[in-house]
N, C-alpha and C positions, 0 to 999 in steps of 0.2 A: 357152668352149668350144665342141668340135667333136662333131657328132652326136649324134642324138636315138636311139631305141628304138621298137620295136610291140612288142604283146603284147595280154594280159589286164591292164583298167585296174584302179584303186583303189577306182571306183564312189563317189566320193567328192559328196553331193549337200550342199548347206548345210539346216543344221539349224533348226527352228523355238526348240530352247532356248537360251536365251541365259545365259551365265554371270553370276552377283552378282556385284557389284563394289561392294569396300569402299574403305577408303583405303590400301589396300595392293596393289589389285590384284584382278585376280581369285579366286575362289573358290578354293581347294586342300583335296586328300584330306588327312584330316586323320592326320598322323605322317609325311607324303612330302614335305610342300613342293611339290608338284607339282600344277600345275594340273589340277581335276577335268575328265576327256572329258562331253561335251556328254549319251552317249547309250550303249546299248552298243550302237548298229551303232558309233558310233566306234571303241568299244574292238576291234574284231574288222574292222575294214575295210581292213587290210595280209593279212587272212589269207590272201585271195587274190595271188598273187606278194608277200607279205611274207616276214619273216624269222620262225624259230623265238623265243618269247620277245618278240616287240617288242610293245609297245602305245604308241598313238598318247596324247601327252599333250595335243597342240592341235592347234588348224589353222584358218586363216584364208584367203578369198579375194583373190586380190591377181593383179598384173600385173607379169612379169618385162620388168623394162628394161634398157637399156645394149645391147640387142639392137635388129634390123629385120629382117620388126616387131616391137613390142613382142609377148608371148605372155601371152594371160588363163590363170590356172589357181589353184591352190590350193597354200599354203604348210604343209607339213607337219610337225611336230617331234614325236618319236618317241624312246623311253630310247634309242637306240641312231645316227639320223641326223636330219638337218633335208633335205627332198627338197621338190621342188618338182615339180607335175603339173599341165603344161597340157592346156587343157580337148582332149577328145580325144586326148590320150595313152594308149597302155597299155602297161603294164608286162605281162611275160611272168612265167607259172610259172616256167620253167625258166631264167631270166635274173631271179633276185631282185634284185639292185642295177642302179644305171642307171648307166655313166660318164659319163653328162651333165647328171642332176638331182640325183643324193646327195651331200651333203656328210656324213662320217661327225662325229660331235661330236670326234673326235679331230683331225682334220682343222681346224678354224674356227681361225683364227689370229689374226680381228679380226672383232667384231660391235659395227655403230655403228645410234644408231636417229637417225631425220631428220624433222624437223619443219619446215617452211614452209625459207624459202632461207636462214637461217643458225642455223638450232636443230641441233645435233648430239651427240649423248650418247655417248659409249667405254665400252660395258658389256663388263666383263668377270668373270668369274664370282662371284656374290654383288653385283653392284649390285643397285638397285633404278630400273626407268624413271621418270624421273618428266614424263614426257606420253605422251599417244597417239601412237604414230609414223604419220605418213605413207609413210613407207619403210624398208627394213632394209637394208643393207649387208653380206654375209657373207663376207668375205676367207677363203679357203684359203691354208691352209700352201704350197700345191702351187700358187701361184699365181693360181689362178680365183676370180672374184668371180662370187655373184650377189647380183642384186640387185634386190629386193619393193617394190614399191608398193602398198598398199592402197587397196581401195574404201572413197568413204565412204556415207553413206546408213545410217544404223543398226548398220554391222558396225565401228564403233572400238573396241568393248571385245574382238571378237576376235582384232584387231592386238596389241591390247596382251597377250592374254592369250597367243597363239603367240609372241613377243617375250620376255614370261619366262619363257615355257619355254625356249626356250634358252639364255638365261640360266642356270638353274636346273638342266637337264639338264647342260650344259657342266661345273658344279661337282661334280655326281656322277658324272660320266665319271672312269673311269681311263683312264691312255695305255695301260694293257696287257689294256684291256677288247676285245673279238672279236664277232665277229658270230657267237653259237656253235649250233650246231647246225644250219649245212647240210649237205644232207645229200647222196649223190652223185645220190639222185632227182633234187633239184631243181635240178641240172645235167644233167636228162636221160641219167642212166648207173646202170647198177647195177652196184652193190659188186661183184658176182659175175665180170662182163665187162670191169670197168675195168681201162685201163692206163694209167699216169701218162702226160700228153702228152709227157714226157722224161725220163729216168732221173734220180731223186732222189739217186742216192749213198747210200740206207740199205741196201744189200743187198752183201753180197761180190761178187755176181754182175756187177753194175752196175759196179764200180770195175773186174773182170776185164774185162769187156766195153771198157772205156775206155781200159784198157794196152791191149788188144790192139788197137783202132783206131788207136792213136799209134803202133803197132809197135814199142813200149818193150821190147823184148825182156831188156835187161839191169837190170828193176826187178820186183816182184812185189809182189804185195799184203801187206801186212800186217795181222793179228788183234790187235796187242799191248794195240790201246785199243777191242776189241770192248766191253767193260765200263763202259768210259770210266775206269780207274783210272789211267792214264796224263796222262792232261788232259781234263778235261769242255769246252774250248772246240775240243777235236781231233775228227774225224769217227771212226766206229770203223774206218773204213779207211783207208788212203792208202798210198802209193806208197815203198816203200824198195829198196835198192839188193838184187840176189838173193843175193849171198853176207852180206850181214849180216842175223844170227840176231833174232829177236826178244827174247831175254835182252841181248843188248847194246844193242838199242835202247829196251830199257827202261833198261838205265841211263844210255846217254847223254841221254836226253833231259831227263834229269833237269839236266843242266848247261846247259841254257838257259830262257831266263824264261816262266814258265806252264807251261812243261813241253813246248814247240813246238818241235820238233829238226825239222832239213832234211828234208822231203819235196818230193820232185818236181811240179811243178804241168803240166810241158810237154814234153815231148820233142819235139824238131826233128827233122824229116825226114833233114836229113842229118847227126846223130849228135848233136848238141848239146845240153847237158840244162838246161832251166830250173827251178830249185829255189828253196823258203822256207823261211825258220827262225827264229824270235826272237832275241833277242839273246844273246851270251854270257852266262851267269852265274858274274859269275868269281869270287864269293866262294866257289864252291862247289870242290870240293878232290877232283879227278878223279886215279884210280890213270894209269898208263901205259897199260892194257890199254882203259880210256873214253876217252882220248885217240887210241888208234890208232882205235878204232872212230867215234867222231868225224870226227876225219879222213879216216877211209874213205867216211862218208855226204857229208861235202861235196866229195872229189875224185868221185864215182861213177863213178868207174874212167875216169876221164879226168887226165891229166897235167897239163894247162891248167885254171888255178882261178882265177873272178874272183868276189870279192867286194862283193857290191856295196851302199855305204852308201845304204841308201834314203831316212834323212828329207834325206840331204843336198840342200838347194837346193830342197826342197818345204817347204812353209807347215806350221804347229804345227796340232792342232787347234783350237785355239783361234782361229789366224787365219782357217781355215774357216769356222769359226761364225760370227766377225765379220761377214768379207765376204759369207755367205748373208745375214746380220740387210738390211746394209746395200743387200746386192741387191733384196730382198723390198720395204724401204721407199721404193727407189728408180723400183720398178717401179707403188706403187699409183696409182690413178686421181687421188685427189687429191695429190700428192707436190708437195710445195712448193719444187721445184728449181724453175726458170724454164728455161724453153725452152732457151735461147742456152747455157747453162751443161751442160745435161742428160748430153752426153755426156762430161765432163771430170769429172762427180758417178761417171757409169760407172766410169771408169777409178779412182776416187779408192777405189771399193769394193775395188779388187785381185779382183776374180773370175777376171776374163780375168787380168791375170796370174798366177793359181793355176794355171788350165787351161792355160795357155802353158809353164806351168814341168810341169807332169806328163808333155805332149805330148812336150817336147823329151828329159824324162829317159826318157822310152819307147823315142823311138825311139836313145838312146844305148844302150841295153840292148840292144835290137833287132836293132842294127850289133855289139855284143859276140856274141850268139844266133850269129848268121848267116853272122858272117865269119871263126870258126877253129870245130874241135871242139872243145869245151871244157867246163866246168862253172861255170855262172852263178850266184851263189845271192846273195837277195834276203836282204837280214838290215834287220828290224828290232825296236823292242822287244819288243812286244809282238805283231807276225802277224799282224794281225788292221785291219790300215785300208789302208795305201797299201802292203805287201807285194801285195794284193789287188789296187791299184788300178793299178800299175805292171806286174805280173803278166796282169792280162786285157789291158792295150793292147799291150803286148806282141805275145803272142799274135794280136790283134787285128792290129797291126802284119804280122807274118810269115808268118799260116797263113791262106789264102783260105776253108778251112773254118769257120773262128770267126766270118767275116760274111756266113753263111747265118742264117736266121731258127732252123733246130733249130740249130745251132753256135755261135751267141750266147749263146740261152738256159740248155742247158748249160754255157755257162761261165760264167755267170753262178751258175748252181746250184754251180758245184765249186769256185771261187772266192770266191765272197763266204759262199752258203746257207752248204753244207757245212764248208766253211774255217774259220767261226766268224766272221764277221763280226757289231759286236753293232750290229744292227740296232734294237735298242729301245733300248740307251742312245743311241745316234749322234742316232737322229732322232724321241724320245718329245716333243719340244718342253714341256720341263719347264724348261729353264731349268736345267739342270743342268753342272757345270764340263766333263761331259767329250762332250758333247752337239757334233755335229759333222757336218755332210752329205755326206760323204766319198764314199759313194755316188752323191749326185745330182751331184757334182763329177765321176764317173768317167763320167756318163750324157751328161754337158755334152762331156767329151771324145771321147765317142764321138760325139754331131754335130758335132763339127768335124772328124771323120776323115767321116763323110756329107759333109758339105758340098766336102771338099775333092778327095774318091774316090765321086762318086755311083755312077758304075758298079760298082762294087766291092762292095757291100753288096746283100745279097738283101733284107733290111728298113728299110723306112722312118721318116720322122722322127715317122710316127704309131703308130709302134708302141714306140718311145723313149720319147713322151708318154705312154704308156699303161702304161707299166713308172716313170716318175718319177712318174703319180699312184696309182699302186699300193703305194708303199712306204707312203701315208697312209691307206690303207684297209682295218683292220681285219678282215676276211674269211678272210684264211688265215696260217697261221705261219711262213709263208713267212719274211716281215719282221716277224714280232711277238715273238721270241724273241734274245735274244744268241748263243746255242750249240746244236748239234746234240741237245746231253744234254735241254735245257729245249726246245725243241723236240719231243721226242720224247716225253719225260715228260708233254708237255700233249695231245698227240696222245691219250694213253691207249696208248703204249706198251710202256712200265711205271709202277707205281704210285710207288714210289721209286726211290731212286738208290742200288744195292747193289752188294755185288763177285759177286753173281752172278745167273743170269738170270732174267728173270720171265716169268711169263706174258703169253703177248700180243707180246711182245719180236720185233721182226722177224727170222727166221732160226730162232724156236724155236715153230715151225708155224702163224706169222701173218704171209706173206710181203705182205700188201695193208695198205698205210696208209688208214685211213679218212678222212684229213684230206686237203683238196683242199688243193692247193699255187697260187702266183698265175699257172701255166700254164696253167691252164685255163680260158682267155681265155671260154668261154662264158660265165660266172659272169657277168659286167657288162657283153659285148659281144656284139653280134648277127654275124648272120654276113656281113653285106654290110660291119659294119665291122672285123672281123679279115680279109677280103683288102686291106683298103687296107693293115694291116701291110706288105705285100707291094711292093718299092721299083718303079717301072714301068721306071724307070732302068736296074736290073740286066742286066749283061750277060753273059747265060748260059756266053761263055767264062772267064768268071772261075770258074766251081766247081772243087771239088776234082778232080773227076775230071781236069782237064786243065792239073793243076799239074803238081805232080813225081812224081816216082817216089819210094820211099819211101828212097833213100840217093843222095844227089848228091855223091861226090867230085868232080865236076868242078870247083864254085864252094866250094866249102870245103877250107880245108887246113889240118894237123895242129897246134897250139898248142906254142909251146917245151916242150922236156922239161923235165917238173918244176919249174914255174913258177905260183907263186902270186900275184896280182895284188891291190893296192886301187882299186875305184873309185870316184872323189869326187871333185868339182868338177870333172867335165868329161874328168879324165884317169885313165890306167891307170897306181899306183903300185907297184912291188912291194913286194913284204911279204918277211920271213924266214922267218917261219913262217906256219902256216894255222890254229892254235888260239892262245889268248891266254895258255894254263896252261904252256907251255913256259919262258919265259923272261921274263915279264913278267904281271903283274897284270890287264892290261887289253890289247886291241888296241887302243886309241888309243895306247898307250904303245911299240908295236913300232916299232923304228927305222926311219922310211920316211921318204921324202921326198915331202912336199905338195905339188903345184905348181897354180898357179890355171888357173882356165878360161879355157884359148886362145880360146873365141870365143865367142857367142853361143845360136850353132846348131849342130846336130848333125853338118854336115858334115868338121869337121875332125876325130871320129873317126873318120868314114867312111874319110877321106882316109888316115888313119893306119894304121887298120886292113885296106884294102885296097893301100894303097900300102907297106906295109912288111912284112916286110923287101925289098929292093930286086930280090935273087935270086928271089924267087917271080913279079915282074911285077906288071904291075897286072893286077885282077881287078872284072870289072864287079858291078853290084849285083846279086844271087839273082833269078829270077824268083820275084813275090809279094809281094815286100817292098816295103812303104807306107815313105816318107817323107816325116812332112808339113810344112809348111810354119809358122815359130811368131813368124814377123815381126809386129810392129803388126796391120796391117790384116785380116792370113792368119786371126787370130784374133778371131771375130764372138760378136755377141748372140744367145743361143737367144730369136728374138721369140715364136715361136708357144706357146713356153711361157713365159716371166717375164713377156711382155705380154698375158696373155689376157685381164685385165681390164681392157684399154683396146681394145674392137673396133676402135676405127676406125683403129687401128695394125695388125688380121689381116688389110683388106680387100688384095685384091692381091700377098698371098705365094702363091707358088707351089701349088696343087694336087696333090693324088697321083693323080688319077685326069682322064681325061679328060670326064668330066660336069662336075669340081669344075674346070678350066680352062676351060670352055664357063660355067658358072656368073661366076666371076671373070670374063671376059668381058663376059658380059651388064654385071656389074655396072659394069665399068670405060667400059662405053660410055653408059650412065645416066648417070653420072658425067659426062662430057664432057658431053651434053645440057645437064644444068643447068647447067654451069660456062659455055659458052660464051655466053649473052648478057650475062654479065659481064665480057666480054673488049672492052676499050673501042677507039678506035679507032688512041688510039696503041698500045696492044697487037697489033694487027692490022700497026701499021707495022713493029713489030719481030721479025713473024713467027715470033712464040712457039708452038712446037710443042707437041703434048701431052704429051711427056714433061714438060715444065715448068709444064703446066695441071695433071697428077698428083703433081707431086711437093709442088705449095703445098697441095692436096686433102684430101693428107697431116696 
């Protein structure tokens, strides 16, 4: 893992009292099944820098292994987390969580106890430890690894107790458990003056400000879902065409799956609009007025409309979950895969294939949005997974402002959090059939873009790592609930789901949400760490101010008059009508000609869109548009994320700062000094260079 921290310490010292050992391990508190703390001092040692309601269950002195140099310290298990406190390390009251040393109980994916060279026990919730461990390995679901060896000399019972405490705490932990009670004062802010780091899109003012920022003049903020009586998975506010009445919206949304009708995601400065919606609810029976309202919202004032079959050529949720499980198993330090077969096993996980598919489809949609003035509608049955992924990637490829640090955070808040992505269901780690890390797949796609276009992004790889790890840390409600309604209810915005306003509801006399969001980075990261969120290679020339004026008719051409298209399998197919209820019961039954994908890259579609019709002439790529490469080696493994449990692999990776590069250079020079005496005369005669030596050292 990367980064440490500074601040106030736990102030833990070895205690004289030892636990009473029985046949089943340490003595437990009656009725709780949890190990008994050694003293009252231990019960309150997290008071400074700890969390409200947190209680220490067990602790033991040990040495963190796997890193150089190894760090002596104390392993602590509480009812909320497992943390390792190095000797001399201090925790800040203003930063009660540590990105370096804390493992939330919900983040622990695998726990192993080791005794001797060959005795290893996998500990599941409810397991009984069969020996006193010499070492334990905590594998995080975020690919982190905490490896702690315990000291001998009479402290073996403490090693047993802290290990059993972790086992039992995991068994009693709920996936939805959160670090309740983290207050604004602990983040160094007062509730009277605090403003969210980015707009949380919980008020109509936030949505109106964002609409004006995009210059979406043909759109307005609708309040039809203000009481969540249209759809609980939708935000309270969203953008709809100016001329569409709220009464029409309420009726029309009922003809879409889960009530998720067409809404604006992003207005392109050239005039196109990117929309998203759920699948048509074909079992419904809309009247002519409802059909006209649906068509009006899908067209969004454009004569050229493209319906995008989102799931075409993309993996299913089950595919994504299986690929992620295989990837995690492959990246474990004790993976049984031979080194010479590791890369073929990586391809076998299909994770890189799915990343490639998402980037390729996002590139195609970006071409559709930027090549003609049209309405492009992303349609997914649930509208809560891949619609958000593709919409976000399209904006990253097409809009430089989305590649800034603030712009990217706003993008995630709008397209994932406010749009109702089911974070808890997809990431809860309970093995449910609906579990699938779609958001983590999106972050991998963003990392691929960052590698291919390093000067285009203001944020760094370490920012993506922080966001990747935050989905497993239950410290805020951002990633802890499935819908905006659940998130608002849990934060105390209202007490129950009613059709009327409730006291404390945003817009009803209380405009400040007391619940912190994931964007309050100083909750877990120091100022020094947060500075590393910025990409030192970012080119200021790519900032939004130097991009495009709000209207660019010079590079965007109007679409054909009154044309409706289906985009599927990489090709545009004409449709007879926009809605499936006019002539047939299903959109897929509409008479159309399905064409096979002509090529595996997006260049074919780009050529088609910008090269046709011939009388328009050849049009260059618009400024600011990125088209990533998706062929073989262009899609890489996110090593710094997925191989964090193997520190030897991390050395030599590019550091984010000048000082970091100097440290890595020093390490490589030391490696050269160690290897030089081992080179035989035959090796010297072959004039082996330092690159060969370094490649072998890895």
